[in-house]
Structure formats: C-alpha cells, structure tokens
C-alpha positions as CSV (number, residue, x, y, z in Angstrom):
1,M,14.1,-26.1,-115.9
2,I,13.4,-26.3,-112.6
3,E,9.9,-28.0,-111.6
4,D,8.1,-26.4,-109.1
5,I,7.7,-28.5,-106.2
6,Y,5.3,-26.3,-105.1
7,L,3.0,-26.7,-107.8
8,S,3.1,-30.6,-108.7
9,G,2.8,-34.0,-106.4
10,P,1.0,-33.6,-103.2
11,Y,1.0,-29.9,-102.8
12,A,-0.5,-29.5,-106.9
13,P,-3.8,-27.9,-106.5
14,I,-7.0,-29.7,-107.7
15,D,-10.3,-28.5,-109.7
16,K,-13.2,-30.1,-108.1
17,E,-15.0,-30.1,-104.9
18,I,-16.9,-32.8,-103.7
19,D,-19.4,-34.2,-101.0
20,A,-18.8,-38.0,-100.2
21,T,-18.9,-40.7,-97.1
22,L,-15.5,-41.7,-96.1
23,E,-14.6,-45.6,-96.1
24,V,-12.4,-46.8,-92.9
25,V,-10.1,-49.0,-94.2
26,R,-7.9,-49.5,-90.9
27,G,-9.7,-49.5,-87.6
28,E,-12.7,-47.8,-86.6
29,V,-14.5,-44.4,-86.0
30,P,-14.6,-43.3,-82.2
31,R,-18.5,-43.0,-80.9
32,D,-17.0,-41.1,-78.7
33,L,-15.7,-38.3,-81.4
34,F,-18.4,-35.2,-82.7
35,G,-17.2,-32.5,-84.2
36,T,-16.2,-31.5,-87.6
37,Y,-11.8,-31.1,-88.2
38,V,-11.6,-28.4,-91.2
39,R,-8.0,-27.8,-92.9
40,N,-7.0,-24.3,-94.7
41,G,-4.8,-24.3,-97.5
42,P,-3.6,-22.8,-100.7
43,N,-5.2,-24.4,-103.7
44,R,-3.9,-21.8,-106.5
45,R,-7.4,-21.7,-109.2
46,R,-5.6,-19.7,-111.4
47,A,-2.1,-20.0,-113.9
48,A,-0.3,-16.6,-113.4
49,E,2.3,-14.7,-115.2
50,G,5.7,-15.0,-112.7
51,R,7.3,-17.7,-110.3
52,H,4.5,-19.4,-108.6
53,H,4.7,-18.4,-103.8
54,W,3.3,-21.6,-101.9
55,F,1.6,-18.9,-100.2
56,D,-0.3,-17.3,-103.8
57,G,-3.0,-19.9,-103.7
58,D,-6.6,-19.1,-103.2
59,G,-7.8,-20.8,-99.9
60,M,-9.6,-24.5,-99.9
61,L,-10.8,-25.8,-96.7
62,H,-11.2,-29.6,-96.3
63,A,-13.6,-30.7,-93.2
64,V,-14.5,-33.7,-92.4
65,R,-18.1,-34.3,-90.2
66,V,-17.5,-36.7,-87.5
67,E,-21.0,-38.1,-85.9
68,D,-21.9,-41.4,-84.6
69,G,-19.4,-43.4,-86.2
70,A,-19.2,-41.7,-90.1
71,L,-17.1,-39.6,-92.1
72,R,-18.7,-37.0,-94.1
73,Y,-16.2,-35.4,-96.4
74,R,-16.9,-31.7,-97.8
75,N,-14.2,-29.2,-99.8
76,R,-14.5,-25.9,-101.2
77,W,-13.3,-23.1,-102.3
78,I,-12.9,-19.8,-100.6
79,R,-14.8,-17.0,-102.3
80,T,-13.1,-14.3,-101.8
81,P,-13.7,-11.2,-103.5
82,A,-10.1,-11.4,-105.1
83,M,-11.6,-14.4,-106.2
84,A,-14.8,-13.2,-108.1
85,A,-12.4,-10.5,-109.6
86,E,-10.6,-12.8,-111.1
87,D,-13.6,-15.5,-111.8
88,D,-15.3,-11.7,-114.2
89,A,-12.3,-11.2,-115.9
90,D,-11.4,-14.9,-116.4
91,R,-7.9,-14.4,-115.4
92,A,-5.4,-14.1,-112.8
93,L,-5.5,-10.7,-111.8
94,W,-2.1,-11.2,-108.7
95,R,1.0,-12.5,-109.8
96,G,2.1,-13.6,-106.5
97,L,4.4,-12.7,-103.5
98,L,7.8,-13.0,-105.6
99,E,6.9,-10.8,-108.7
100,P,6.9,-6.5,-108.0
101,F,3.4,-6.0,-106.5
102,S,3.3,-2.2,-108.8
103,H,1.8,-5.5,-111.3
104,N,-1.1,-6.5,-109.5
105,P,-4.6,-4.2,-109.0
106,E,-4.2,-0.6,-107.9
107,G,-4.5,-0.5,-104.5
108,Q,-3.9,-3.6,-103.7
109,P,-0.6,-5.6,-103.6
110,Y,-1.1,-8.6,-102.1
111,K,-4.5,-11.1,-103.0
112,D,-6.4,-12.0,-100.3
113,T,-6.7,-15.8,-100.5
114,A,-8.3,-16.1,-96.8
115,N,-5.9,-19.7,-97.3
116,T,-3.8,-19.7,-93.9
117,D,-5.5,-19.9,-90.9
118,V,-9.2,-21.3,-89.7
119,L,-10.7,-21.0,-86.7
120,C,-14.5,-20.8,-85.4
121,H,-16.5,-17.8,-83.2
122,G,-19.9,-17.2,-83.1
123,G,-20.7,-20.0,-84.3
124,E,-19.2,-19.7,-87.8
125,L,-15.6,-20.6,-89.4
126,L,-13.4,-17.5,-90.2
127,T,-11.0,-18.2,-92.9
128,L,-7.0,-15.6,-92.1
129,H,-4.9,-14.5,-94.5
130,Y,-1.1,-14.2,-93.2
131,I,-0.1,-11.0,-94.3
132,G,-3.8,-9.9,-92.6
133,G,-6.8,-9.9,-94.4
134,A,-10.6,-10.0,-94.1
135,P,-12.0,-12.5,-92.0
136,H,-14.0,-14.6,-94.2
137,R,-16.9,-16.1,-93.0
138,V,-17.8,-20.0,-93.5
139,D,-20.8,-21.9,-92.6
140,V,-19.5,-24.9,-90.6
141,D,-21.4,-27.7,-91.8
142,T,-22.5,-26.5,-96.1
143,L,-18.9,-24.5,-96.5
144,E,-19.8,-21.7,-98.1
145,T,-18.8,-18.5,-97.9
146,L,-21.0,-16.0,-96.3
147,G,-19.2,-12.5,-96.5
148,S,-16.6,-11.3,-93.9
149,R,-16.9,-9.4,-91.1
150,A,-17.8,-6.0,-91.1
151,Q,-15.3,-5.7,-88.2
152,P,-12.5,-5.4,-88.2
153,K,-11.8,-4.9,-92.3
154,R,-8.2,-6.9,-91.5
155,L,-6.9,-9.2,-89.4
156,S,-3.5,-11.6,-89.0
157,A,-3.3,-15.8,-89.4
158,H,-3.5,-16.6,-85.9
159,A,-6.1,-14.1,-84.3
160,K,-7.9,-16.6,-81.1
161,V,-10.7,-17.5,-79.3
162,D,-10.9,-17.2,-75.4
163,P,-12.8,-20.1,-74.1
164,E,-14.1,-19.2,-71.8
165,T,-15.5,-15.9,-72.5
166,G,-15.9,-16.2,-76.4
167,E,-13.8,-13.1,-77.3
168,L,-12.0,-12.7,-80.5
169,L,-8.1,-11.7,-79.9
170,W,-6.8,-10.2,-83.1
171,F,-3.6,-8.4,-84.2
172,D,-3.3,-6.3,-87.3
173,Y,-0.1,-4.9,-89.3
174,G,1.1,-3.3,-91.8
175,P,4.3,-1.0,-93.9
176,R,3.7,1.4,-90.4
177,P,5.8,1.4,-87.4
178,H,2.6,0.2,-84.9
179,L,0.1,-2.7,-84.5
180,T,-3.2,-2.3,-83.7
181,Y,-4.8,-4.7,-81.7
182,G,-8.6,-5.3,-80.9
183,V,-11.3,-8.0,-79.2
184,L,-14.5,-8.6,-80.7
185,D,-16.7,-9.7,-77.7
186,A,-18.4,-13.5,-78.4
187,D,-21.4,-11.6,-80.6
188,G,-18.8,-10.4,-82.8
189,E,-19.3,-6.8,-81.7
190,L,-16.1,-4.4,-81.1
191,V,-15.3,-4.7,-78.0
192,H,-11.9,-3.0,-77.9
193,R,-9.0,-1.7,-80.3
194,T,-5.8,0.3,-79.5
195,K,-2.7,1.5,-81.6
196,V,0.6,-0.1,-80.1
197,D,3.8,1.6,-81.0
198,L,6.3,0.1,-82.9
199,P,9.9,1.0,-83.2
200,G,9.6,0.4,-87.5
201,P,7.0,-1.9,-89.3
202,R,7.2,-5.2,-88.2
203,L,5.8,-8.5,-89.6
204,P,4.4,-11.0,-86.6
205,H,2.8,-13.8,-87.2
206,D,1.1,-14.7,-83.9
207,M,0.1,-13.4,-80.6
208,A,-0.3,-15.2,-77.1
209,F,-3.4,-14.2,-74.3
210,T,-3.9,-14.9,-70.9
211,E,-7.4,-14.5,-68.8
212,R,-5.9,-10.5,-68.4
213,Y,-3.5,-9.8,-70.8
214,A,-2.8,-10.1,-74.3
215,V,0.7,-11.1,-75.8
216,L,2.2,-9.5,-78.7
217,M,5.1,-9.5,-80.6
218,D,8.0,-7.4,-81.5
219,L,10.8,-9.6,-83.5
220,P,13.9,-8.6,-85.9
221,V,12.2,-9.4,-89.1
222,W,10.8,-6.5,-91.1
223,P,11.1,-5.5,-94.9
224,R,13.7,-5.2,-96.6
225,A,14.1,-1.2,-98.0
226,D,15.9,-2.6,-101.1
227,A,13.3,-4.8,-102.0
228,A,10.3,-1.9,-101.0
229,K,12.3,0.8,-103.8
230,K,11.4,-2.4,-106.7
231,Q,8.2,-3.2,-105.3
232,K,9.0,-6.5,-104.3
233,W,8.4,-8.4,-100.9
234,Q,11.4,-9.3,-99.5
235,V,12.3,-9.7,-95.3
236,G,15.5,-9.3,-93.6
237,F,16.3,-11.1,-90.2
238,H,18.5,-8.9,-87.7
239,R,20.4,-10.9,-85.4
240,D,21.3,-7.9,-83.1
241,T,18.4,-6.8,-82.5
242,P,16.7,-8.7,-79.1
243,A,13.5,-9.7,-79.5
244,R,10.5,-8.2,-78.0
245,F,7.3,-9.5,-76.8
246,G,4.4,-6.8,-75.6
247,V,2.3,-8.1,-72.6
248,L,-0.7,-5.5,-72.6
249,P,-4.3,-5.5,-70.9
250,R,-6.5,-7.7,-72.8
251,R,-9.1,-4.8,-73.3
252,G,-7.0,-1.7,-72.1
253,D,-8.5,-1.1,-68.7
254,G,-6.0,1.9,-68.9
255,G,-2.4,0.0,-68.6
256,E,0.4,0.2,-71.0
257,V,2.0,-2.1,-72.9
258,R,5.2,-3.6,-70.9
259,W,8.3,-4.3,-73.3
260,F,10.2,-7.9,-72.6
261,E,13.2,-8.0,-74.5
262,A,14.4,-11.8,-75.1
263,E,17.3,-13.0,-77.3
264,P,17.0,-12.5,-81.1
265,C,14.8,-14.9,-83.0
266,Y,11.4,-15.4,-85.1
267,V,8.7,-17.0,-84.0
268,Y,5.6,-18.4,-85.8
269,H,3.6,-20.4,-83.8
270,A,2.9,-19.7,-80.1
271,V,1.3,-22.9,-78.6
272,N,0.1,-21.2,-75.1
273,A,0.2,-18.8,-72.4
274,W,-1.5,-18.7,-68.7
275,E,-0.7,-16.1,-65.7
276,D,1.7,-17.6,-63.0
277,G,1.5,-15.6,-60.2
278,D,3.5,-12.0,-61.0
279,A,4.6,-13.7,-64.2
280,I,3.5,-15.0,-67.6
281,V,4.3,-17.7,-69.1
282,M,4.3,-18.8,-72.9
283,V,5.0,-21.6,-74.3
284,G,5.7,-21.5,-78.8
285,C,8.2,-22.4,-81.5
286,R,11.5,-20.9,-81.2
287,C,13.4,-20.2,-85.4
288,D,16.9,-19.1,-84.1
289,D,16.8,-17.9,-87.9
290,P,14.3,-17.5,-90.5
291,T,16.1,-17.5,-93.1
292,P,18.2,-20.0,-94.2
293,A,21.0,-21.0,-96.3
294,P,19.4,-21.1,-100.0
295,D,20.4,-23.9,-102.0
296,P,22.0,-22.7,-105.9
297,A,20.7,-25.9,-107.0
298,D,17.7,-24.1,-106.9
299,G,18.2,-21.2,-109.3
300,P,15.7,-18.7,-109.1
301,M,13.6,-20.3,-106.9
302,A,16.3,-20.8,-104.0
303,T,15.6,-18.0,-102.0
304,A,12.1,-18.4,-101.8
305,W,12.0,-22.3,-101.1
306,A,14.6,-21.5,-98.8
307,N,12.9,-19.5,-96.4
308,L,10.0,-22.4,-96.7
309,R,11.8,-24.6,-94.9
310,L,10.7,-24.2,-91.3
311,R,13.2,-24.3,-88.6
312,A,11.7,-24.1,-85.0
313,H,12.4,-26.0,-81.7
314,L,9.8,-26.2,-78.3
315,H,10.5,-22.9,-75.9
316,R,9.4,-20.7,-73.2
317,W,9.3,-18.0,-71.8
318,R,8.5,-16.1,-69.1
319,F,7.9,-12.7,-68.5
320,D,8.2,-11.2,-64.1
321,L,5.6,-8.3,-64.2
322,T,7.4,-7.1,-61.4
323,T,10.6,-7.3,-62.0
324,G,10.4,-6.7,-66.0
325,E,13.0,-9.3,-66.7
326,C,12.8,-12.1,-69.3
327,T,13.7,-15.8,-68.8
328,E,14.3,-18.5,-71.5
329,E,14.9,-22.1,-71.8
330,A,14.8,-24.5,-75.5
331,L,12.2,-27.2,-74.1
332,D,13.0,-29.9,-76.4
333,D,15.7,-30.2,-80.1
334,R,14.2,-31.3,-82.3
335,N,12.8,-29.6,-85.8
336,A,9.3,-29.4,-85.0
337,E,5.9,-27.4,-85.8
338,F,2.6,-26.5,-86.0
339,P,1.4,-27.0,-82.2
340,T,-1.8,-27.8,-81.4
341,M,-3.2,-28.0,-77.4
342,D,-6.6,-29.2,-76.0
343,A,-8.3,-25.4,-77.3
344,R,-10.4,-25.6,-73.8
345,R,-7.8,-24.5,-71.9
346,G,-6.4,-21.5,-74.3
347,G,-5.2,-18.6,-71.7
348,R,-4.9,-20.8,-69.0
349,A,-2.4,-23.4,-67.5
350,S,-1.7,-26.1,-70.1
351,L,0.1,-29.7,-70.0
352,F,0.0,-31.3,-73.5
353,S,1.0,-29.5,-77.2
354,Y,0.4,-31.8,-80.4
355,H,3.5,-30.9,-83.5
356,V,4.2,-31.6,-86.1
357,T,7.5,-32.6,-87.0
358,I,10.3,-31.8,-89.6
359,P,12.8,-33.5,-91.8
360,D,15.2,-31.6,-93.5
361,A,14.0,-31.9,-97.0
362,R,13.8,-29.6,-99.6
363,A,10.2,-29.2,-99.5
364,L,8.5,-28.4,-96.3
365,V,7.5,-32.4,-95.3
366,F,5.6,-33.1,-91.8
367,D,6.8,-36.6,-91.0
368,G,5.1,-37.7,-87.8
369,I,3.8,-35.5,-84.5
370,T,5.4,-34.9,-81.6
371,K,2.9,-35.1,-78.0
372,Y,4.9,-32.7,-76.0
373,G,4.5,-32.2,-71.9
374,P,5.8,-29.6,-69.6
375,T,9.3,-30.7,-69.5
376,G,10.1,-31.9,-73.5
377,P,9.1,-34.7,-75.8
378,I,6.6,-37.5,-74.4
379,A,5.4,-39.6,-77.3
380,H,6.0,-39.7,-80.9
381,A,4.3,-41.5,-84.3
382,S,5.8,-41.7,-87.4
383,F,4.2,-41.4,-90.1
384,G,6.2,-43.4,-92.1
385,E,8.1,-43.9,-95.1
386,G,6.8,-41.3,-98.3
387,V,3.8,-40.3,-96.1
388,Q,3.4,-37.1,-95.2
389,G,0.3,-35.2,-92.6
390,A,-1.1,-31.7,-91.8
391,E,-1.7,-30.1,-88.5
392,A,-3.3,-32.3,-86.3
393,P,-5.9,-30.6,-83.7
394,F,-7.1,-31.9,-80.8
395,A,-10.4,-32.9,-80.0
396,P,-11.6,-33.7,-76.6
397,R,-13.6,-37.2,-76.3
398,E,-17.8,-36.8,-75.8
399,G,-18.0,-35.9,-71.6
400,S,-15.0,-35.7,-71.1
401,T,-12.8,-33.1,-69.8
402,A,-9.2,-34.1,-68.8
403,E,-6.5,-32.3,-70.4
404,D,-5.3,-34.6,-73.0
405,D,-8.8,-37.5,-72.9
406,G,-9.6,-36.9,-77.0
407,Y,-7.8,-37.6,-80.2
408,L,-5.6,-36.5,-82.9
409,L,-7.2,-35.9,-86.8
410,T,-5.2,-35.0,-89.6
411,F,-5.0,-35.5,-93.0
412,V,-1.6,-37.9,-94.5
413,H,-0.7,-38.1,-98.3
414,D,0.9,-41.2,-99.7
415,R,3.4,-39.8,-102.0
416,R,3.7,-44.0,-103.5
417,E,-0.2,-44.4,-103.9
418,D,-0.6,-40.9,-105.1
419,A,-3.8,-40.8,-102.6
420,S,-5.1,-39.4,-99.5
421,Q,-6.9,-40.4,-96.1
422,L,-7.9,-39.1,-92.7
423,W,-6.0,-40.8,-89.5
424,I,-7.7,-40.0,-86.2
425,Y,-5.2,-41.4,-83.2
426,D,-6.0,-41.4,-79.3
427,A,-4.1,-38.6,-78.4
428,R,-3.0,-40.5,-75.0
429,E,-1.3,-43.2,-77.2
430,L,0.0,-41.9,-79.9
431,A,2.7,-43.8,-80.1
432,R,0.4,-47.0,-80.8
433,G,-0.4,-45.5,-84.6
434,P,-3.8,-44.4,-85.8
435,V,-7.2,-46.3,-85.0
436,C,-9.1,-44.5,-87.5
437,V,-7.7,-44.6,-91.4
438,A,-10.0,-43.4,-93.6
439,A,-10.1,-43.5,-97.6
440,I,-10.1,-40.1,-99.0
441,P,-11.9,-40.1,-102.7
442,Q,-9.6,-37.7,-103.6
443,R,-5.9,-35.9,-103.2
444,V,-6.2,-33.4,-100.5
445,P,-3.0,-30.9,-101.3
446,I,-0.6,-29.8,-98.5
447,G,-1.3,-27.3,-96.4
448,F,-1.7,-25.3,-93.5
449,H,-3.5,-24.9,-90.8
450,A,-6.8,-27.0,-89.1
451,T,-9.2,-26.6,-86.1
452,W,-11.6,-28.8,-84.5
453,V,-15.1,-27.8,-84.1
454,P,-17.2,-29.8,-81.1
455,G,-20.6,-30.8,-82.7
456,G,-23.0,-28.5,-82.0
457,A,-21.1,-25.1,-82.0
458,S,-22.1,-24.3,-85.4
C-alpha cells in the first residue's frame, strides 16, 4: 500500500488549537516590526472514504502577532458551514476531489473549506477557496470565524485589495462559459459586477489589476468532458490553444473587455501589474505545462501527485492598449512560485518580489526564497538540508516607505527534528539568513498562502 505523502510527515494534520508566546532561539525580534503574519492551509479534521487530495483538508489559520519585540502564536480552524455540518453528523460528508462528487451532499459537489488564501479587507481577514466559495470573515486578533460576507456569495481564491482605495477586486467561475468579475468598496459594499463571456468553462486561479484596469485570464485549461460525465474532477491542458488575458476597466465605465493572446501556458499566481504609458505590464509565474507526466511508482495517486509538482518561472507580459499586441519574456528559468511583494505597491509599478523555490521532489516542497528585481534574481536564501518553508509575505519596516525596506516571515519545518519554527528575514539582507528564529510548540503543517496585516489595520 502506498503511503499518502500529503497525510504524513510535515503535511499531516494536527488536532490542537493553542495560544503560545514564542521563544526566540536565535537572533532577536526586530523592534521596528509590528503586525500579524497569517498563513492558511489544509488541515483535515475528519477522515473520509476514498482517496485523499491535499486540497481536501479543512482550512486552518496559523498566525503570529509581532509587537514590541514579542511573538504570540495562535492557530484556529476556519469554522465553515461545511465543517459545522460534519460536526453535527459526527462524520465526513464529502469524499474529496479524487472521488465522484455524486457521493457528496446534494447541490454541493465540492466542500468549501476556505483553506487556500487569506487577505485583509475592511479590518478583518477573508479566507478564500480555490475552486470558488464564500468569503469567510475572521477576526485578525482572535482568529474567531465571524461568518461569511453577504456579497459576493462566491469568489475565487486570489481576490485583490487595492492599497490606495481599499477596494476588493474579485472574480468567480464555474461550469459555464463566462466569468463573473466584481468590485467591493472599502466598506464591503458591492459597487460593480459584470459577466465576462468565454469560449467555454475555464479554470483561472488568479487575476491582476492596475490603477484603472483589471486583468482576467482565459487560459487553455478546462474540465475534461469525459471525467465530468463520470462526475469526477479532472482537467486537461490544451497546448494548441493560446492563453488570453482580458483587460477591462475596473468599474466597467462602459468599456469592453480587450483580449490579448499569448503563448499557451497556465498562470497560478500573478505578482503585480501596472500601467506604463499606453500599455499594461504584468509579471507572474508562468507554467509551460501544468500537467506533468505521472510517476507510475505512485500507483493510483500518480496523476494527482504529478499535478501538485508545480513547475513555473518568473515571466513578464506587456499588453499594448494601442496596437492590441502582447509581447512576453522569461525573466528566469528556476522553479519558483508563491510570489509576494510589498502590498503597498499593488497595481502600481514595483521592482521587487519574493518567491519560494521548488526542487524536483515527489511532493511539493519549498526549499528557499529568491528575491527578484526588474530583470531577474538578485538574492537567494536556502532553508537548508531537510528544512522546508512556506510562502513568505513582505512586512514593511515601521516608518519606512522604501519598497524593499522590511522583513519576510515564513513558517519552516525541520524533518530531522519534526519541529516547526518562525523565521524572519531582512528583505535587504536575504542571503545572510534569518535575523530571528523562534520555536513553535507544535508542528505547523505545510500549507498554502499567507498575508501580513500591519499593526493597527484591524
């Protein structure tokens, strides 16, 4: 029997919610760092029938509050309606992505676990689901789940917050030939919603925005019709179909979507976009092929595990609004993903981003952080032998407005000790290693996306 690598070792779920003051074991906590680092990820609460997919786990937040040189850790499940239903039934009700969804509750083919992304909007956290789900509200300080936003009812994982206006830009998709795009204002009121027609059902994962425009994605990945007939979740990559990027005015304003064709690819995560004269520049992580060949040694899990072996590199696209042409260029060839940047520069020209690097391994592993500038990599820090980390959001130094004057925070797990730590890096001295290492009294399972909430933002 093949061991499920995403239910064991550093990926195995934990069952305790704790609060703890962290002990610094090396370096010191920067006194000019104030705020909260929050990371989301799957943490399966109940075993289910059938094969497990890493994305099936119930959402759990892990957070560290940094203030006055002290570190306070807390973790909590995101208490979604799906979790409540399973608690009431005292068993798993959904079988997961790898099983036919006919076995799941009627009208709910996919379990909304809220386990993928986390961002701060209107003074509270929103936790989001990659397939599309409710925006679940969470208190920044206590991590208490507060319910879901009344609108929109659904949105996909990577909604965006404009740092200048406070607006939340979002999209939703499903088994239909269109996307829904919308905007909430800083108070959470819906101010714009529109339907964007597509040639057929699509599976975009991210979007981008500038001061005046939103950039949506129509990429050559969509559900396989043969699998859908069997009520299974499987996708296909269509190598002969161009990637398309749709540029539209952020609040509609009567403008139509303009589509720009690019080489076939998939984009899990954009870094940033901005206006440059009569053009839009977008930087992101480009997957040449999001469906790598399975390893027969992985048996019935071969396809699922292969699709989790993320392979992407930093790329730049330029959409000329005058000519309608798209030009593009690779900025690096190393496998690096889960990008972060100074969120204060969102939608405006930016220089730097920070990506976790991915080795060729059986399971998805993050083994270091690379800092990128306008033309490619400029610094790198390896986590070291047997250590894997997490997406590392940028936290500005208190009182500084310089784009890379701040810190990067990440949870790491040491397989040799089966122990987790918080590492804090100086973003300008990345290669020197962490300036602060703090022990966490329980293992933090490997997870997905993270955010930095500046002190006073909640």
